[in-house]
Gaussian input, Z-matrix of N, CA and C with variables (Angstrom, degrees):
# hf/3-21g

backbone

0 1
 N
 C     1     B1
 C     2     B2     1     A1
 N     3     B3     2     A2     1     D1
 C     4     B4     3     A3     2     D2
 C     5     B5     4     A4     3     D3
 N     6     B6     5     A5     4     D4
 C     7     B7     6     A6     5     D5
 C     8     B8     7     A7     6     D6
 N     9     B9     8     A8     7     D7
 C    10    B10     9     A9     8     D8
 C    11    B11    10    A10     9     D9
 N    12    B12    11    A11    10    D10
 C    13    B13    12    A12    11    D11
 C    14    B14    13    A13    12    D12
 N    15    B15    14    A14    13    D13
 C    16    B16    15    A15    14    D14
 C    17    B17    16    A16    15    D15
 N    18    B18    17    A17    16    D16
 C    19    B19    18    A18    17    D17
 C    20    B20    19    A19    18    D18
 N    21    B21    20    A20    19    D19
 C    22    B22    21    A21    20    D20
 C    23    B23    22    A22    21    D21
 N    24    B24    23    A23    22    D22
 C    25    B25    24    A24    23    D23
 C    26    B26    25    A25    24    D24
 N    27    B27    26    A26    25    D25
 C    28    B28    27    A27    26    D26
 C    29    B29    28    A28    27    D27
 N    30    B30    29    A29    28    D28
 C    31    B31    30    A30    29    D29
 C    32    B32    31    A31    30    D30
 N    33    B33    32    A32    31    D31
 C    34    B34    33    A33    32    D32
 C    35    B35    34    A34    33    D33
 N    36    B36    35    A35    34    D34
 C    37    B37    36    A36    35    D35
 C    38    B38    37    A37    36    D36
 N    39    B39    38    A38    37    D37
 C    40    B40    39    A39    38    D38
 C    41    B41    40    A40    39    D39
 N    42    B42    41    A41    40    D40
 C    43    B43    42    A42    41    D41
 C    44    B44    43    A43    42    D42
 N    45    B45    44    A44    43    D43
 C    46    B46    45    A45    44    D44
 C    47    B47    46    A46    45    D45
 N    48    B48    47    A47    46    D46
 C    49    B49    48    A48    47    D47
 C    50    B50    49    A49    48    D48
 N    51    B51    50    A50    49    D49
 C    52    B52    51    A51    50    D50
 C    53    B53    52    A52    51    D51
 N    54    B54    53    A53    52    D52
 C    55    B55    54    A54    53    D53
 C    56    B56    55    A55    54    D54
 N    57    B57    56    A56    55    D55
 C    58    B58    57    A57    56    D56
 C    59    B59    58    A58    57    D57
 N    60    B60    59    A59    58    D58
 C    61    B61    60    A60    59    D59
 C    62    B62    61    A61    60    D60
 N    63    B63    62    A62    61    D61
 C    64    B64    63    A63    62    D62
 C    65    B65    64    A64    63    D63
 N    66    B66    65    A65    64    D64
 C    67    B67    66    A66    65    D65
 C    68    B68    67    A67    66    D66
 N    69    B69    68    A68    67    D67
 C    70    B70    69    A69    68    D68
 C    71    B71    70    A70    69    D69
 N    72    B72    71    A71    70    D70
 C    73    B73    72    A72    71    D71
 C    74    B74    73    A73    72    D72
 N    75    B75    74    A74    73    D73
 C    76    B76    75    A75    74    D74
 C    77    B77    76    A76    75    D75
 N    78    B78    77    A77    76    D76
 C    79    B79    78    A78    77    D77
 C    80    B80    79    A79    78    D78
 N    81    B81    80    A80    79    D79
 C    82    B82    81    A81    80    D80
 C    83    B83    82    A82    81    D81
 N    84    B84    83    A83    82    D82
 C    85    B85    84    A84    83    D83
 C    86    B86    85    A85    84    D84
 N    87    B87    86    A86    85    D85
 C    88    B88    87    A87    86    D86
 C    89    B89    88    A88    87    D87
 N    90    B90    89    A89    88    D88
 C    91    B91    90    A90    89    D89
 C    92    B92    91    A91    90    D90
 N    93    B93    92    A92    91    D91
 C    94    B94    93    A93    92    D92
 C    95    B95    94    A94    93    D93
 N    96    B96    95    A95    94    D94
 C    97    B97    96    A96    95    D95
 C    98    B98    97    A97    96    D96
 N    99    B99    98    A98    97    D97
 C   100   B100    99    A99    98    D98
 C   101   B101   100   A100    99    D99
 N   102   B102   101   A101   100   D100
 C   103   B103   102   A102   101   D101
 C   104   B104   103   A103   102   D102
 N   105   B105   104   A104   103   D103
 C   106   B106   105   A105   104   D104
 C   107   B107   106   A106   105   D105
 N   108   B108   107   A107   106   D106
 C   109   B109   108   A108   107   D107
 C   110   B110   109   A109   108   D108
 N   111   B111   110   A110   109   D109
 C   112   B112   111   A111   110   D110
 C   113   B113   112   A112   111   D111
 N   114   B114   113   A113   112   D112
 C   115   B115   114   A114   113   D113
 C   116   B116   115   A115   114   D114
 N   117   B117   116   A116   115   D115
 C   118   B118   117   A117   116   D116
 C   119   B119   118   A118   117   D117
 N   120   B120   119   A119   118   D118
 C   121   B121   120   A120   119   D119
 C   122   B122   121   A121   120   D120
 N   123   B123   122   A122   121   D121
 C   124   B124   123   A123   122   D122
 C   125   B125   124   A124   123   D123
 N   126   B126   125   A125   124   D124
 C   127   B127   126   A126   125   D125
 C   128   B128   127   A127   126   D126
 N   129   B129   128   A128   127   D127
 C   130   B130   129   A129   128   D128
 C   131   B131   130   A130   129   D129
 N   132   B132   131   A131   130   D130
 C   133   B133   132   A132   131   D131
 C   134   B134   133   A133   132   D132
 N   135   B135   134   A134   133   D133
 C   136   B136   135   A135   134   D134
 C   137   B137   136   A136   135   D135
 N   138   B138   137   A137   136   D136
 C   139   B139   138   A138   137   D137
 C   140   B140   139   A139   138   D138
 N   141   B141   140   A140   139   D139
 C   142   B142   141   A141   140   D140
 C   143   B143   142   A142   141   D141
 N   144   B144   143   A143   142   D142
 C   145   B145   144   A144   143   D143
 C   146   B146   145   A145   144   D144
 N   147   B147   146   A146   145   D145
 C   148   B148   147   A147   146   D146
 C   149   B149   148   A148   147   D147
 N   150   B150   149   A149   148   D148
 C   151   B151   150   A150   149   D149
 C   152   B152   151   A151   150   D150
 N   153   B153   152   A152   151   D151
 C   154   B154   153   A153   152   D152
 C   155   B155   154   A154   153   D153
 N   156   B156   155   A155   154   D154
 C   157   B157   156   A156   155   D155
 C   158   B158   157   A157   156   D156
 N   159   B159   158   A158   157   D157
 C   160   B160   159   A159   158   D158
 C   161   B161   160   A160   159   D159
 N   162   B162   161   A161   160   D160
 C   163   B163   162   A162   161   D161
 C   164   B164   163   A163   162   D162
 N   165   B165   164   A164   163   D163
 C   166   B166   165   A165   164   D164
 C   167   B167   166   A166   165   D165
 N   168   B168   167   A167   166   D166
 C   169   B169   168   A168   167   D167
 C   170   B170   169   A169   168   D168
 N   171   B171   170   A170   169   D169
 C   172   B172   171   A171   170   D170
 C   173   B173   172   A172   171   D171
 N   174   B174   173   A173   172   D172
 C   175   B175   174   A174   173   D173
 C   176   B176   175   A175   174   D174
 N   177   B177   176   A176   175   D175
 C   178   B178   177   A177   176   D176
 C   179   B179   178   A178   177   D177
 N   180   B180   179   A179   178   D178
 C   181   B181   180   A180   179   D179
 C   182   B182   181   A181   180   D180
 N   183   B183   182   A182   181   D181
 C   184   B184   183   A183   182   D182
 C   185   B185   184   A184   183   D183
 N   186   B186   185   A185   184   D184
 C   187   B187   186   A186   185   D185
 C   188   B188   187   A187   186   D186
 N   189   B189   188   A188   187   D187
 C   190   B190   189   A189   188   D188
 C   191   B191   190   A190   189   D189
 N   192   B192   191   A191   190   D190
 C   193   B193   192   A192   191   D191
 C   194   B194   193   A193   192   D192
 N   195   B195   194   A194   193   D193
 C   196   B196   195   A195   194   D194
 C   197   B197   196   A196   195   D195
 N   198   B198   197   A197   196   D196
 C   199   B199   198   A198   197   D197
 C   200   B200   199   A199   198   D198
 N   201   B201   200   A200   199   D199
 C   202   B202   201   A201   200   D200
 C   203   B203   202   A202   201   D201
 N   204   B204   203   A203   202   D202
 C   205   B205   204   A204   203   D203
 C   206   B206   205   A205   204   D204
 N   207   B207   206   A206   205   D205
 C   208   B208   207   A207   206   D206
 C   209   B209   208   A208   207   D207
 N   210   B210   209   A209   208   D208
 C   211   B211   210   A210   209   D209
 C   212   B212   211   A211   210   D210
 N   213   B213   212   A212   211   D211
 C   214   B214   213   A213   212   D212
 C   215   B215   214   A214   213   D213
 N   216   B216   215   A215   214   D214
 C   217   B217   216   A216   215   D215
 C   218   B218   217   A217   216   D216
 N   219   B219   218   A218   217   D217
 C   220   B220   219   A219   218   D218
 C   221   B221   220   A220   219   D219
 N   222   B222   221   A221   220   D220
 C   223   B223   222   A222   221   D221
 C   224   B224   223   A223   222   D222
 N   225   B225   224   A224   223   D223
 C   226   B226   225   A225   224   D224
 C   227   B227   226   A226   225   D225
 N   228   B228   227   A227   226   D226
 C   229   B229   228   A228   227   D227
 C   230   B230   229   A229   228   D228
 N   231   B231   230   A230   229   D229
 C   232   B232   231   A231   230   D230
 C   233   B233   232   A232   231   D231
 N   234   B234   233   A233   232   D232
 C   235   B235   234   A234   233   D233
 C   236   B236   235   A235   234   D234
 N   237   B237   236   A236   235   D235
 C   238   B238   237   A237   236   D236
 C   239   B239   238   A238   237   D237
 N   240   B240   239   A239   238   D238
 C   241   B241   240   A240   239   D239
 C   242   B242   241   A241   240   D240
 N   243   B243   242   A242   241   D241
 C   244   B244   243   A243   242   D242
 C   245   B245   244   A244   243   D243
 N   246   B246   245   A245   244   D244
 C   247   B247   246   A246   245   D245
 C   248   B248   247   A247   246   D246
 N   249   B249   248   A248   247   D247
 C   250   B250   249   A249   248   D248
 C   251   B251   250   A250   249   D249
 N   252   B252   251   A251   250   D250
 C   253   B253   252   A252   251   D251
 C   254   B254   253   A253   252   D252
 N   255   B255   254   A254   253   D253
 C   256   B256   255   A255   254   D254
 C   257   B257   256   A256   255   D255

   B1=1.4399
   B2=1.5250
   B3=1.2970
   B4=1.4632
   B5=1.5316
   B6=1.3138
   B7=1.4581
   B8=1.5243
   B9=1.3229
   B10=1.4601
   B11=1.5154
   B12=1.3240
   B13=1.4596
   B14=1.5302
   B15=1.3382
   B16=1.4635
   B17=1.5277
   B18=1.3270
   B19=1.4499
   B20=1.5293
   B21=1.3204
   B22=1.4601
   B23=1.5283
   B24=1.3320
   B25=1.4613
   B26=1.5250
   B27=1.3292
   B28=1.4595
   B29=1.5219
   B30=1.3285
   B31=1.4622
   B32=1.5273
   B33=1.3160
   B34=1.4646
   B35=1.5338
   B36=1.3289
   B37=1.4651
   B38=1.5348
   B39=1.3282
   B40=1.4633
   B41=1.5267
   B42=1.3282
   B43=1.4596
   B44=1.5261
   B45=1.3198
   B46=1.4644
   B47=1.5266
   B48=1.3212
   B49=1.4597
   B50=1.5214
   B51=1.3290
   B52=1.4598
   B53=1.5219
   B54=1.3146
   B55=1.4548
   B56=1.5298
   B57=1.3354
   B58=1.4546
   B59=1.5230
   B60=1.3361
   B61=1.4659
   B62=1.5281
   B63=1.3266
   B64=1.4663
   B65=1.5285
   B66=1.3177
   B67=1.4646
   B68=1.5310
   B69=1.3158
   B70=1.4624
   B71=1.5244
   B72=1.3197
   B73=1.4675
   B74=1.5265
   B75=1.3376
   B76=1.4696
   B77=1.5164
   B78=1.3303
   B79=1.4631
   B80=1.5240
   B81=1.3271
   B82=1.4589
   B83=1.5165
   B84=1.3234
   B85=1.4659
   B86=1.5241
   B87=1.3180
   B88=1.4659
   B89=1.5240
   B90=1.3319
   B91=1.4584
   B92=1.5148
   B93=1.3206
   B94=1.4675
   B95=1.5202
   B96=1.3167
   B97=1.4629
   B98=1.5314
   B99=1.3228
   B100=1.4608
   B101=1.5338
   B102=1.3314
   B103=1.4613
   B104=1.5227
   B105=1.3335
   B106=1.4600
   B107=1.5199
   B108=1.3283
   B109=1.4660
   B110=1.5156
   B111=1.3189
   B112=1.4548
   B113=1.5114
   B114=1.3305
   B115=1.4550
   B116=1.5179
   B117=1.3292
   B118=1.4577
   B119=1.5129
   B120=1.3375
   B121=1.4560
   B122=1.5219
   B123=1.3323
   B124=1.4609
   B125=1.5169
   B126=1.3428
   B127=1.4495
   B128=1.5156
   B129=1.3246
   B130=1.4695
   B131=1.5260
   B132=1.2897
   B133=1.4632
   B134=1.5222
   B135=1.3163
   B136=1.4591
   B137=1.5254
   B138=1.3352
   B139=1.4607
   B140=1.5235
   B141=1.3225
   B142=1.4563
   B143=1.5292
   B144=1.3289
   B145=1.4644
   B146=1.5206
   B147=1.3258
   B148=1.4589
   B149=1.5172
   B150=1.3454
   B151=1.4637
   B152=1.5163
   B153=1.3280
   B154=1.4640
   B155=1.5137
   B156=1.3409
   B157=1.4534
   B158=1.5184
   B159=1.3123
   B160=1.4625
   B161=1.5274
   B162=1.3405
   B163=1.4582
   B164=1.5284
   B165=1.3296
   B166=1.4624
   B167=1.5251
   B168=1.3289
   B169=1.4702
   B170=1.5254
   B171=1.3186
   B172=1.4613
   B173=1.5244
   B174=1.3221
   B175=1.4583
   B176=1.5280
   B177=1.3277
   B178=1.4649
   B179=1.5296
   B180=1.3186
   B181=1.4670
   B182=1.5307
   B183=1.3183
   B184=1.4630
   B185=1.5242
   B186=1.3222
   B187=1.4620
   B188=1.5280
   B189=1.3259
   B190=1.4567
   B191=1.5257
   B192=1.3399
   B193=1.4622
   B194=1.5231
   B195=1.3158
   B196=1.4645
   B197=1.5283
   B198=1.3217
   B199=1.4593
   B200=1.5155
   B201=1.3328
   B202=1.4656
   B203=1.5317
   B204=1.3334
   B205=1.4587
   B206=1.5284
   B207=1.3280
   B208=1.4624
   B209=1.5277
   B210=1.3298
   B211=1.4667
   B212=1.5257
   B213=1.3150
   B214=1.4582
   B215=1.5298
   B216=1.3207
   B217=1.4598
   B218=1.5262
   B219=1.3139
   B220=1.4621
   B221=1.5274
   B222=1.3316
   B223=1.4631
   B224=1.5184
   B225=1.3283
   B226=1.4603
   B227=1.5145
   B228=1.3322
   B229=1.4542
   B230=1.5182
   B231=1.3060
   B232=1.4590
   B233=1.5216
   B234=1.3098
   B235=1.4607
   B236=1.5193
   B237=1.3142
   B238=1.4604
   B239=1.5280
   B240=1.3205
   B241=1.4480
   B242=1.5069
   B243=1.3127
   B244=1.4615
   B245=1.5174
   B246=1.3212
   B247=1.4605
   B248=1.5176
   B249=1.3304
   B250=1.4517
   B251=1.5172
   B252=1.3350
   B253=1.4568
   B254=1.5188
   B255=1.3299
   B256=1.4731
   B257=1.4897
   A1=109.95
   A2=116.91
   A3=119.47
   A4=111.68
   A5=114.91
   A6=121.92
   A7=109.23
   A8=116.28
   A9=120.77
   A10=108.68
   A11=116.77
   A12=121.97
   A13=112.35
   A14=117.27
   A15=120.12
   A16=109.94
   A17=114.91
   A18=121.55
   A19=111.66
   A20=117.74
   A21=121.74
   A22=111.53
   A23=116.86
   A24=121.17
   A25=110.81
   A26=115.79
   A27=119.86
   A28=111.32
   A29=118.45
   A30=122.00
   A31=110.82
   A32=116.77
   A33=121.19
   A34=110.51
   A35=117.18
   A36=121.12
   A37=111.05
   A38=117.53
   A39=120.99
   A40=111.05
   A41=117.62
   A42=121.07
   A43=110.65
   A44=116.31
   A45=121.19
   A46=110.53
   A47=116.98
   A48=121.10
   A49=110.52
   A50=117.38
   A51=120.09
   A52=111.32
   A53=117.70
   A54=121.28
   A55=112.41
   A56=117.29
   A57=121.24
   A58=111.50
   A59=117.68
   A60=121.27
   A61=109.36
   A62=117.48
   A63=121.55
   A64=114.91
   A65=118.28
   A66=120.45
   A67=113.32
   A68=118.80
   A69=121.40
   A70=113.88
   A71=117.44
   A72=120.76
   A73=111.42
   A74=115.09
   A75=122.59
   A76=108.46
   A77=115.40
   A78=121.67
   A79=107.85
   A80=116.20
   A81=121.43
   A82=108.76
   A83=116.24
   A84=122.43
   A85=107.73
   A86=116.20
   A87=119.96
   A88=109.15
   A89=116.39
   A90=121.79
   A91=109.48
   A92=115.35
   A93=120.78
   A94=108.03
   A95=114.89
   A96=120.53
   A97=112.19
   A98=117.10
   A99=119.82
   A100=111.83
   A101=117.34
   A102=121.42
   A103=112.44
   A104=116.07
   A105=120.20
   A106=112.23
   A107=117.26
   A108=122.17
   A109=111.46
   A110=115.76
   A111=122.74
   A112=107.10
   A113=116.79
   A114=122.37
   A115=108.94
   A116=116.14
   A117=121.68
   A118=107.69
   A119=115.72
   A120=121.23
   A121=108.27
   A122=116.16
   A123=123.22
   A124=106.44
   A125=116.47
   A126=119.86
   A127=111.69
   A128=115.48
   A129=122.14
   A130=109.63
   A131=118.32
   A132=128.41
   A133=113.39
   A134=118.62
   A135=120.73
   A136=110.21
   A137=115.98
   A138=122.78
   A139=107.76
   A140=116.58
   A141=121.38
   A142=108.56
   A143=116.16
   A144=122.25
   A145=108.57
   A146=117.13
   A147=120.82
   A148=111.07
   A149=114.27
   A150=121.04
   A151=107.12
   A152=116.42
   A153=121.49
   A154=109.47
   A155=115.67
   A156=120.06
   A157=111.09
   A158=114.65
   A159=120.61
   A160=110.40
   A161=116.04
   A162=122.26
   A163=110.72
   A164=116.97
   A165=121.50
   A166=112.19
   A167=118.03
   A168=119.56
   A169=111.84
   A170=118.41
   A171=121.41
   A172=111.76
   A173=118.04
   A174=120.86
   A175=110.16
   A176=117.76
   A177=121.39
   A178=110.88
   A179=117.04
   A180=120.85
   A181=110.54
   A182=116.28
   A183=121.04
   A184=109.73
   A185=116.50
   A186=120.65
   A187=111.27
   A188=117.14
   A189=121.41
   A190=111.25
   A191=117.78
   A192=121.27
   A193=110.85
   A194=116.91
   A195=121.06
   A196=110.33
   A197=117.07
   A198=121.04
   A199=112.41
   A200=116.23
   A201=121.39
   A202=110.55
   A203=116.48
   A204=120.21
   A205=111.55
   A206=117.26
   A207=120.31
   A208=111.10
   A209=117.61
   A210=120.73
   A211=110.55
   A212=117.17
   A213=120.44
   A214=111.45
   A215=115.98
   A216=119.35
   A217=112.70
   A218=117.62
   A219=119.57
   A220=113.09
   A221=117.61
   A222=119.50
   A223=110.57
   A224=115.80
   A225=121.12
   A226=111.70
   A227=117.50
   A228=120.43
   A229=110.85
   A230=116.09
   A231=121.92
   A232=110.10
   A233=116.78
   A234=122.02
   A235=112.65
   A236=118.99
   A237=121.26
   A238=113.03
   A239=118.90
   A240=120.22
   A241=115.05
   A242=117.28
   A243=120.68
   A244=113.17
   A245=119.03
   A246=120.74
   A247=111.63
   A248=117.77
   A249=120.23
   A250=112.42
   A251=118.51
   A252=120.85
   A253=111.96
   A254=118.96
   A255=121.28
   A256=112.81
   D1=86.74
   D2=-179.05
   D3=-73.42
   D4=156.81
   D5=177.42
   D6=-92.38
   D7=143.84
   D8=173.86
   D9=-72.93
   D10=142.00
   D11=-179.03
   D12=-85.33
   D13=-31.91
   D14=-178.54
   D15=-117.28
   D16=144.34
   D17=-179.00
   D18=-64.41
   D19=-41.01
   D20=-176.26
   D21=-60.45
   D22=-44.01
   D23=178.36
   D24=-63.05
   D25=-44.51
   D26=-179.06
   D27=-63.94
   D28=-46.58
   D29=-178.16
   D30=-62.01
   D31=-43.29
   D32=179.14
   D33=-63.23
   D34=-44.33
   D35=-179.11
   D36=-68.02
   D37=-37.94
   D38=179.49
   D39=-66.01
   D40=-42.87
   D41=178.30
   D42=-63.67
   D43=-42.70
   D44=179.65
   D45=-63.72
   D46=-42.72
   D47=178.87
   D48=-62.69
   D49=-43.40
   D50=179.48
   D51=-63.56
   D52=-44.38
   D53=-177.21
   D54=-68.50
   D55=-23.42
   D56=178.38
   D57=-65.81
   D58=-48.00
   D59=179.07
   D60=-150.92
   D61=87.58
   D62=-175.16
   D63=-61.63
   D64=-26.00
   D65=-176.73
   D66=-77.44
   D67=-15.38
   D68=-177.55
   D69=-104.76
   D70=-14.56
   D71=-171.98
   D72=-80.53
   D73=137.02
   D74=174.68
   D75=-122.19
   D76=146.76
   D77=177.95
   D78=-122.44
   D79=128.88
   D80=-178.78
   D81=-126.57
   D82=130.95
   D83=172.92
   D84=-112.78
   D85=133.23
   D86=179.79
   D87=-135.85
   D88=129.00
   D89=177.92
   D90=-116.86
   D91=128.71
   D92=175.73
   D93=-110.33
   D94=108.09
   D95=-176.32
   D96=-64.73
   D97=-37.33
   D98=-177.62
   D99=-63.59
   D100=-32.86
   D101=178.20
   D102=-96.55
   D103=-21.76
   D104=-174.28
   D105=74.33
   D106=25.51
   D107=-178.12
   D108=-103.58
   D109=139.34
   D110=172.45
   D111=-115.19
   D112=127.79
   D113=-177.91
   D114=-119.96
   D115=133.48
   D116=174.92
   D117=-117.12
   D118=129.26
   D119=-179.52
   D120=-125.46
   D121=130.61
   D122=176.14
   D123=-122.59
   D124=123.78
   D125=-175.69
   D126=-143.58
   D127=153.26
   D128=171.23
   D129=-125.17
   D130=23.19
   D131=-178.94
   D132=75.71
   D133=-20.41
   D134=175.43
   D135=-99.39
   D136=-38.25
   D137=-179.13
   D138=-121.51
   D139=135.43
   D140=178.91
   D141=-125.95
   D142=120.02
   D143=178.99
   D144=-110.35
   D145=133.76
   D146=-178.62
   D147=-134.98
   D148=145.26
   D149=175.39
   D150=-140.39
   D151=130.88
   D152=-179.68
   D153=-125.67
   D154=138.57
   D155=179.59
   D156=-145.92
   D157=156.71
   D158=171.61
   D159=-124.82
   D160=12.80
   D161=-178.88
   D162=-95.07
   D163=135.78
   D164=-177.73
   D165=-65.87
   D166=-35.68
   D167=-178.13
   D168=-68.23
   D169=-24.96
   D170=178.26
   D171=-72.63
   D172=-22.69
   D173=179.86
   D174=-62.13
   D175=-40.61
   D176=177.90
   D177=-63.53
   D178=-39.98
   D179=178.46
   D180=-63.88
   D181=-43.85
   D182=179.20
   D183=-64.25
   D184=-42.48
   D185=179.21
   D186=-61.90
   D187=-40.63
   D188=179.61
   D189=-65.26
   D190=-46.62
   D191=178.58
   D192=-63.80
   D193=-42.57
   D194=-179.84
   D195=-61.83
   D196=-43.44
   D197=177.39
   D198=-62.77
   D199=-40.19
   D200=179.19
   D201=-63.49
   D202=-44.18
   D203=178.50
   D204=-66.01
   D205=-38.29
   D206=178.90
   D207=-66.24
   D208=-39.78
   D209=177.01
   D210=-61.99
   D211=-40.47
   D212=177.64
   D213=-64.66
   D214=-37.30
   D215=-177.74
   D216=-67.78
   D217=-30.53
   D218=-177.92
   D219=-98.48
   D220=-7.22
   D221=-179.05
   D222=-75.45
   D223=152.49
   D224=-179.76
   D225=-98.23
   D226=-9.45
   D227=-178.50
   D228=-81.30
   D229=173.49
   D230=178.78
   D231=-62.75
   D232=141.85
   D233=-178.66
   D234=-84.48
   D235=-11.66
   D236=-170.81
   D237=-66.52
   D238=-43.78
   D239=-176.41
   D240=-100.81
   D241=-1.97
   D242=-173.73
   D243=-67.75
   D244=-39.43
   D245=-177.06
   D246=-74.31
   D247=-27.14
   D248=-177.30
   D249=-72.81
   D250=-23.93
   D251=-177.89
   D252=-80.71
   D253=-22.60
   D254=-178.79
   D255=-79.80

């Protein structure tokens, strides 16, 4: 399970994975205080996407993507066009 090197690639792949099958996708955030690392993992058991950072500015990006995915998970509308409008 390699880590993505750039945030843009990871965010695009995570959104695509979620839109493929929303009922199977899980999102996990893990923070290790001793290392100062924040890791975000998006998986559907077949594909696992990971991004790790120790930069403070990346936390806002992760928070924004996580919020976007959570809004999609609780919305009742179709998931197909929702990510393109944001």
